[in-house]
LUMDOFI-61442 format. One record per residue (C-alpha): x, y, z. Coordinates in steps of 0.02 Angstrom, whole numbers, plus 50000, padded with zeros to 5 digits. Layout:
residues N
XYZ
...
END
This chain:
residues 564
513004914252338
511634904552440
512414903252597
512284921452603
510524921052545
510044909652696
511024919052829
510004933652762
508324925752767
508734916552925
509404936953015
507464943652945
506614929853015
507474928153193
506524929953353
506154948653371
506414953653185
505324961553075
504784946552991
504684934053153
503794920453105
502664911253248
501394897353255
499604897953276
498044889353291
496894893753148
495344883153106
496024868753225
497644867553138
499324876653179
499924887353048
501484897453023
501204916053031
501964934253036
501974938753219
502284957653173
500844959553035
499504969953051
497734961953099
496734966452958
496764976352786
495794990252892
497554991452997
498604990852828
497535005752745
497405015652890
499355016952924
499205025052742
498475040152826
500255048352843
500695048852661
499185061552630
500015074352527
500835059852386
499855055752242
499135038752262
497925034452116
498445040651929
497555036751778
497505048251621
497595065951678
496675062851850
497715061951979
497115056452183
498085060952346
498215049452485
497245061652583
495965061652452
495835045152456
495565043952617
494165055352625
493205044952483
493585028552566
492895034852738
491295041552648
490955026452561
491235015952714
489855026452803
488845025352656
488865006452652
488525004252844
486865015752810
486265002952684
486374989952815
488284981852777
488724972752922
490324962752953
490254947752852
489174953952722
489814954952553
490004969652430
490544967152238
491314975952114
491344975151925
492084986451824
493814990351734
495504996051815
494855012651860
495285024052019
493845018752100
494154999952114
495385002052237
494415014052339
492915004652347
493974990252386
494784998452546
493095004552592
492154987752613
493544980852683
493904993352823
491944988852862
492074970252886
491294967252730
492034954352604
492534960352434
491684950252284
492934951852137
491914952851997
492814946351820
492684961451703
492524950751552
491204939951601
489574940851515
487784941451578
487554922751629
489214922051705
489004940051812
487154931151861
487984914951934
489304923752049
487984936452114
486954922052177
488234910352238
489074926552328
487404936352378
488184953952397
486954969252471
487944981552354
488634980652163
489954992952115
490014992951916
490365004451772
489125005751627
489974991751545
489774979151665
487834983051714
487534980451504
488404966251515
487154961251660
485814967651547
484104956951581
484984948751701
484824962951800
483034956651862
483534943551942
484714951452056
483364967552100
483674967352277
485564969952273
485984990452276
486814995952145
488295010452135
488845016951972
490535021351917
490875033951777
489175033951699
488935044151555
487115048451626
486075045651781
485345029151758
483655023451867
483985012351999
486035015052004
486605027052130
488015037852058
489795037252130
489875053452166
488505052052290
489505040152379
490905047252423
490615065652459
489685062252649
490595058252817
492365057552808
492805050152975
493275031752956
492045021153076
492495011853215
492204993553163
493044976653240
493834964153121
494314945353145
495664943753077
495304926653016
493624932252923
493324935052748
494014950152654
493864946652470
492984932152373
493904930552209
493164916852088
494324906252000
493664893551863
493054877051893
493364859451861
491514855351856
491194869351748
490694883651866
491804896651948
492304893852134
492354907152269
493864909152349
493644915352517
495124924252562
495554930852722
496214945152809
497884937352901
498064928552696
498004944952623
499094955352765
500294938852766
500354940852576
501084958552580
502104955052719
502964940952614
503184951152474
504174966752610
505254949952648
505564946152482
506034966252471
507024966752640
508024951552583
508704957752423
509304974552498
510324964352634
510934953352486
511254971852395
512024978652564
513264964152560
513874965352395
514104983752406
512864989852279
511924999152415
512155006452564
511315003152723
510975021852730
510165022152567
508295026752569
507485016952429
506525027852301
504575028552333
503685015652238
502725018252097
501785001652010
501045000351829
499514991251862
499374980651708
498374964751767
496544965251809
496194969951986
495054955752012
496444944152021
497854943952165
499104947652044
498684965452032
497734969552175
498674958352338
500284959652256
500504973952148
499184987552227
499284982052427
501274981252416
501474999352356
499965004752450
500815000352615
502475009652568
501405025152510
501845023652332
500865028652173
499675016352079
499665019951890
498155012751796
497855007851602
496225008251518
496754992251426
498594985151407
499634993051258
501684990251269
501975010051184
500815015451320
501665007051459
503255014651399
502515031851408
501905031551571
503675022651621
504445037651570
503165050651615
502695044251811
504485037351826
503705018851855
504835008451987
503864992051943
503084982551791
502364965951851
501204958651734
500894942351648
502674937251554
502234941951383
501964960951449
503704962551502
504224953751334
503364966551241
504074980951341
505714976551302
505504968951111
504344987751090
505184998950951
504925012451061
506215004151219
507685009151155
507125028351143
506085027851309
506815034251480
506745018751587
508035022251714
506575022351869
506245004151849
506914994251969
505994977951939
505294970651776
504424952251801
502794945351805
501754931251888
500284921051793
501354911351723
503264905551739
504244917751662
505424909351507
507334907451539
507644917251399
506624932351449
507364930751627
509184934451518
508374948251415
507604958051548
509314958351664
510374961651503
509214974551426
508594984551554
510054993551643
509154998951805
507854985551837
508214966351890
507094954251828
505984945551964
504474934551985
503294925452102
502244909652095
500624908452187
498684905652160
497134913652211
497144901052350
498604909252431
497974925552402
499574929752308
501364923052307
502024907252374
503704909252304
504694923952248
506324925452156
507454941152088
509064947852057
510624936352048
509634920752097
508384921151944
509804924151832
510814909951915
509254898751920
508074905451775
506724890751770
506364890851959
505144901452044
506064902352199
505904896652379
504204896852471
504144913152579
504354910652764
502444908952817
502504892852724
502684875652754
502894866552585
503224848352515
503154839752368
502034824452389
501594808052264
499734813652212
499224797252225
499874790152391
500204806052483
501874802052522
503244813052519
504564812452374
506424813552400
507154827952354
507374834652170
505914822752127
504514828952054
502624828552141
501254837652181
501514854252279
500684855252445
500764872452565
500204876652728
500194892052817
499494910652831
499064912652648
497984898252624
496114904052589
494824899652722
493814888552589
492804891952444
491004898252469
489684887552465
490744872252405
491094860952554
491504847352464
492794856952337
493624864952514
493784846152582
494614840452420
495854855252407
496314858352582
496824843352710
497224847652863
497684865252821
499024858352679
498244865852496
498674854852364
499034867552234
498844855552071
500494858451997
501874846951996
503384853752053
505194848952115
506414856152255
508184857752225
509604858252356
509274874652390
507454872052425
507054882452280
505304876252184
505364871651992
503564869551945
503674856051795
501734851951760
500044855251787
498864840851874
497394851851855
496474851651679
496804868151628
497274882851514
498254895051585
498054908851456
498904924951478
498864923651668
496874917151645
496414900151724
495204893051584
494694875451661
494304863551520
492874856351593
491964873551580
492284876051406
491994858851366
490064860451446
489854874951334
490264865651169
489174849751226
487774861051262
487674863651049
486364850250984
487914844250834
489084840850945
489344821551009
491114823451098
492514836351136
493734838351235
494764855751269
496714857651293
498024869151299
498964873151141
500584881551148
500644900551108
502244912451108
501234927851178
499954920751278
500964905751344
499404895251299
497744894351201
496184885851196
496194870251073
494824859451061
494474841950963
492634841450903
491844825250865
490124829050784
488524819050784
488114810750593
487384824850472
487734837150585
488344852450501
489224865950645
490904875150604
492184882650700
491284899550683
489534890450736
490184885650881
491104899950932
489744910250918
488814899351033
490084898351146
490374916251157
488324918351226
488874908051360
490764912251411
491914926751408
492944929751267
494464923651333
493784905751353
493174903951187
494364892151106
495564899350960
495844882650878
494674867850811
494994851450751
493504841950695
493864823450701
493064809250595
492854793050726
492624794250927
493864802451038
495194791051108
494894785451292
495664775251435
495074761251497
493994770851648
493224781251497
494204795351513
494814804551340
496594802151332
497184820151282
498914821151285
498874809851174
497674816551056
498554835151077
500094827851001
499314818250846
498574835250811
499444846050672
498954866850715
499024868650522
497634856550502
496434866950640
495044878150592
END
């Protein structure tokens, strides 16, 4: 089975083939990149004009064709230029997964500006930090995000605001309808392949989020890697006689289940579907029953979110009576699909095969991909690194490469890797060494070069696909006068993968409770970062010789039944 896999891989990446890999020098480092990938996201978007009559964006009863979307994107692009937005500038988006999100994304990137993806769960101080860090000229937002910004709006008064789906006119906010009803001629702009296309914030180990600088090369390479993965499965399907070489695959239709301010939804689901002229179906919020209705109504072909979403779909009471025959893939990213879920998807969804990808914000999307028979055969694996990557497993302390099968830190180098962290030269230098990205994840490779993520080096909780760095939560708790010591860690959770837990040692005479500390956290952190589990200990937290808290030992000694 794996000999055929390698042969198909070689066929697709050979000189002259669609996914030929070449070496080019970027920022002084020779990296792998795809010879035939478009030069920018602008090029990718313009190539979809051929699909003018097809449905593109669907939300509730609203439908927008590619032709209508191109008109609005061009109008917004011209409006941005009229506001003084130039290549290299930044424009922020802060809203739910409304259809306007992707329209704004294409308009901003098509004029050479970088999208600043604002986490829609952030509260005022978090929004203010990102705006002051990224200094966008324009902020496109919905009413909920304007309300969250609240009193901090005065601190960013120089940023022009565009309001999406505001119930009524707001002073100082230009309505979305005004900016998408103008010139429909796409402006001509030259874009540097290695310039920033997007700034997505990833929680920081030092307590503040870091703005990852995703480039046009990185984003387009991610789409090409996804196309490569699909092409690989097609060749293998032809070889096995499951499909004919002449079969035309159905037009893709993706259910957008996770936030568009993350690479999982934006770079993987949305961009990949868009390039093929497919349809994106949006949800106001995730709900498995509603997802099943949309799968049947819109003939969804692909659902990819965090693993819990796939589990909730197949275990929902309406699953058996819903027509899911359009589904071709069902899986997830943001966390490893549990091996039992891989088998359940394969057995319970007649037309769909399980799939997953492992990746990071820092790689503009996927590093690896695995699906179908190979995923069923290796359910604990996340697949091999895509062709535009070099990968190696190293000893995190010495940097020496580990033998096959031995765990170490996964390092990758290639076209996908970000340019760095905005305004964080030291963090960039620590994370990217001679072009190699230190992923912070412990992994091993098997004899087929398939990767397995076995542990995490970073001090991080992965809750439902959201990275929560412990230091950020600890900083918020330490800000409370009653707290002497605290340490944050992940608590296993069947639904979300992990929940946030914290052990707290209070100052003598202090009377803080779990509820008062949660309320305190909620004034500084988004809701999903607020600890679910509190343990109050009666003596100082255990430390090692260098003074660091012994988190693993502490976590293992705590009984969840005693948590508050």
